[in-house]
C-alpha positions as CSV (number, residue, x, y, z in Angstrom):
1,M,-0.4,-0.2,-0.6
2,F,1.0,3.5,-0.6
3,V,-0.3,6.7,0.9
4,A,1.2,9.8,-0.1
5,E,2.6,12.2,2.6
6,N,-0.1,14.6,1.8
7,A,-3.2,12.3,2.3
8,D,-5.2,12.8,5.0
9,V,-6.4,8.7,5.3
10,A,-9.0,8.4,8.7
11,A,-7.0,6.0,11.1
12,S,-10.4,3.7,11.5
13,A,-10.3,3.5,7.2
14,A,-9.5,-0.4,6.2
15,V,-7.2,0.2,3.3
16,G,-5.7,-3.1,1.2
17,D,-2.6,-4.3,-0.2
18,G,-1.5,-2.8,-3.4
19,T,-3.8,0.5,-2.9
20,K,-1.8,3.9,-4.1
21,I,-4.3,7.1,-2.0
22,W,-2.6,9.9,-4.4
23,D,-1.4,14.1,-2.6
24,L,-4.5,15.8,-1.0
25,A,-6.8,13.0,-1.4
26,Q,-9.2,12.6,1.6
27,V,-10.4,9.0,3.1
28,R,-12.4,9.2,5.7
29,E,-13.2,7.5,9.0
30,N,-14.7,3.5,8.2
31,A,-14.3,3.4,4.7
32,T,-12.9,0.1,3.6
33,I,-11.4,0.2,0.2
34,G,-10.1,-3.3,-1.5
35,E,-6.6,-4.0,-2.9
36,D,-5.2,-2.2,-6.2
37,C,-6.8,0.5,-6.3
38,I,-5.8,4.2,-7.2
39,V,-7.8,6.9,-5.7
40,G,-6.6,9.8,-7.2
41,R,-5.0,13.9,-5.9
42,G,-7.7,15.3,-3.9
43,A,-10.3,12.6,-4.0
44,Y,-12.6,12.3,-1.4
45,I,-14.2,8.8,-0.2
46,G,-17.0,9.4,2.7
47,S,-17.1,7.9,6.2
48,G,-18.1,4.3,6.0
49,V,-17.6,3.9,1.7
50,T,-16.6,0.6,0.4
51,V,-15.2,0.3,-2.7
52,G,-14.3,-3.1,-4.1
53,S,-10.4,-4.3,-5.5
54,N,-9.6,-3.1,-8.4
55,C,-11.0,0.3,-8.8
56,K,-9.6,3.6,-10.2
57,I,-11.3,6.6,-8.2
58,Q,-9.4,9.9,-10.6
59,N,-8.6,13.8,-9.6
60,Q,-11.3,15.5,-7.4
61,A,-13.6,12.6,-7.2
62,L,-16.2,12.7,-4.7
63,V,-17.7,10.2,-3.5
64,Y,-20.0,10.5,-0.7
65,E,-21.5,8.1,2.1
66,P,-23.0,5.7,1.9
67,A,-22.5,5.4,-1.9
68,V,-20.6,1.0,-2.6
69,L,-18.2,0.4,-5.4
70,E,-18.5,-3.0,-6.8
71,D,-14.9,-4.8,-8.1
72,G,-13.3,-3.1,-11.2
73,V,-15.2,1.1,-11.0
74,F,-13.7,3.4,-12.9
75,I,-14.6,6.6,-11.3
76,G,-13.4,9.7,-13.6
77,P,-12.2,12.9,-12.3
78,A,-14.3,15.3,-10.8
79,V,-17.2,12.8,-10.4
80,V,-19.7,13.4,-8.1
81,L,-21.7,10.5,-6.3
82,T,-24.1,12.1,-4.0
83,N,-26.4,11.2,-1.1
84,D,-28.5,13.8,0.1
85,T,-32.1,13.4,-2.6
86,F,-33.4,17.0,-0.8
87,P,-30.8,19.2,0.3
88,R,-31.1,22.1,2.1
89,A,-28.9,23.4,4.7
90,V,-31.2,24.8,6.9
91,N,-34.0,23.5,8.8
92,P,-37.8,25.6,8.2
93,D,-37.3,27.3,10.9
94,G,-33.4,29.0,10.1
95,T,-31.4,26.1,12.1
96,L,-28.3,24.8,10.3
97,K,-29.0,20.9,9.7
98,S,-27.3,18.6,11.7
99,A,-26.9,14.7,11.2
100,A,-30.4,14.4,13.1
101,D,-31.5,16.5,10.1
102,W,-31.7,14.2,7.7
103,E,-30.7,10.6,6.4
104,P,-28.1,9.8,3.7
105,V,-28.8,8.3,0.6
106,G,-26.2,6.3,-1.3
107,V,-24.9,5.4,-5.0
108,V,-24.6,1.9,-6.2
109,V,-21.9,0.7,-9.1
110,R,-21.3,-2.3,-9.0
111,S,-18.5,-4.4,-10.8
112,G,-16.4,-3.2,-14.0
113,A,-19.4,0.0,-14.4
114,S,-17.3,3.3,-15.3
115,I,-18.5,7.1,-15.0
116,G,-16.9,9.9,-16.9
117,A,-15.1,13.2,-16.1
118,R,-17.6,15.2,-14.5
119,A,-21.1,12.9,-14.3
120,V,-23.2,13.5,-11.2
121,C,-24.7,10.5,-9.9
122,V,-27.8,11.5,-7.9
123,A,-28.2,9.6,-5.5
124,P,-30.6,7.3,-4.7
125,V,-29.4,5.2,-8.3
126,V,-28.1,2.0,-9.2
127,I,-25.5,1.8,-11.8
128,G,-25.7,-1.5,-13.1
129,S,-22.5,-4.3,-14.3
130,W,-20.5,-2.6,-16.9
131,A,-22.3,0.3,-17.6
132,T,-20.4,3.6,-19.1
133,V,-22.1,7.1,-17.9
134,A,-20.7,9.4,-20.1
135,A,-18.8,12.4,-19.1
136,G,-20.7,15.4,-17.7
137,A,-23.6,13.5,-17.4
138,V,-26.2,14.2,-14.6
139,V,-28.1,10.5,-13.6
140,T,-31.4,10.8,-11.8
141,R,-32.7,7.0,-12.8
142,D,-30.9,3.7,-12.1
143,V,-28.6,2.6,-15.1
144,P,-29.6,-1.6,-16.9
145,D,-26.1,-2.8,-16.6
146,F,-24.3,-2.9,-20.1
147,A,-26.2,0.5,-20.5
148,L,-24.2,3.7,-22.5
149,V,-25.8,7.3,-21.0
150,A,-25.4,10.8,-22.0
151,G,-27.2,13.8,-21.2
152,V,-29.3,16.0,-19.1
153,P,-31.2,13.8,-17.3
154,A,-28.9,10.6,-18.6
155,R,-30.4,8.5,-20.9
156,R,-30.0,5.4,-22.8
157,I,-27.8,6.0,-26.3
158,G,-27.1,3.3,-26.4
159,W,-25.3,-0.8,-25.3
160,V,-21.5,-1.4,-24.8
161,G,-20.1,-4.4,-23.8
162,R,-17.4,-5.5,-20.9
163,A,-14.2,-3.8,-23.5
164,G,-16.1,-0.3,-23.2
165,I,-16.8,-0.2,-26.4
166,P,-20.0,0.7,-28.6
167,L,-21.8,-2.4,-29.6
168,V,-22.4,-3.5,-33.2
169,Q,-26.3,-4.9,-34.0
170,D,-26.6,-7.0,-36.3
171,A,-28.9,-9.7,-37.4
172,E,-28.1,-12.0,-34.3
173,G,-28.6,-9.4,-31.9
174,W,-25.4,-7.2,-29.9
175,V,-21.9,-8.2,-30.7
176,C,-18.6,-5.8,-29.3
177,P,-16.3,-5.1,-32.5
178,T,-13.0,-4.9,-30.0
179,T,-13.5,-8.7,-28.2
180,G,-16.3,-10.3,-31.2
181,E,-18.1,-10.8,-27.4
182,R,-22.2,-11.1,-28.2
183,Y,-25.0,-10.4,-26.3
184,R,-28.6,-10.6,-26.6
185,E,-31.1,-7.5,-25.7
186,N,-34.8,-8.9,-24.1
187,D,-37.4,-6.2,-22.3
188,D,-34.4,-3.1,-22.8
189,K,-31.9,-5.5,-20.8
190,L,-28.6,-7.5,-22.7
191,E,-27.2,-10.1,-21.8
192,V,-23.8,-12.0,-22.5
193,V,-24.5,-15.3,-25.0
194,A,-23.6,-17.8,-23.4
């Protein structure tokens, strides 16, 4: 494990072997980061966040609790995973909100998914396995496995395979032009053909 001298990692955080945490990153209390991850410069990992193994969290990304990132997730530069559906600084009576005045909700990012630079995921949402969220998108609802979503709000504009390349449709279904892996679409869901 490598932690840059000016990174801030809480003593109660669990960090796996081979993980690198770079300059000015902050990993809060009770966060768990798996093996062989990269946490970029200035990234924030909130209290109790769970990050699987082989994840990349790029510079300035903000991963607020109670987010869960499964194995092999890519979080691009300046991505924000929110945790408050109805944010306010104050209560209706004008008093400053405290932790007791709201309940955080999280973003779940399934295995192999990628979220592009400056995208925002508004909790609570689930980003499906191997899905890709385009740079700058605003995700306000769940993203299916293998979906390619873009826009504000994000909408499905295609399908991607495990290689991250947009799939091409042919007479037999969908195929990855890079790997040749085949996929079948059924009821707006995609699955790998065995």
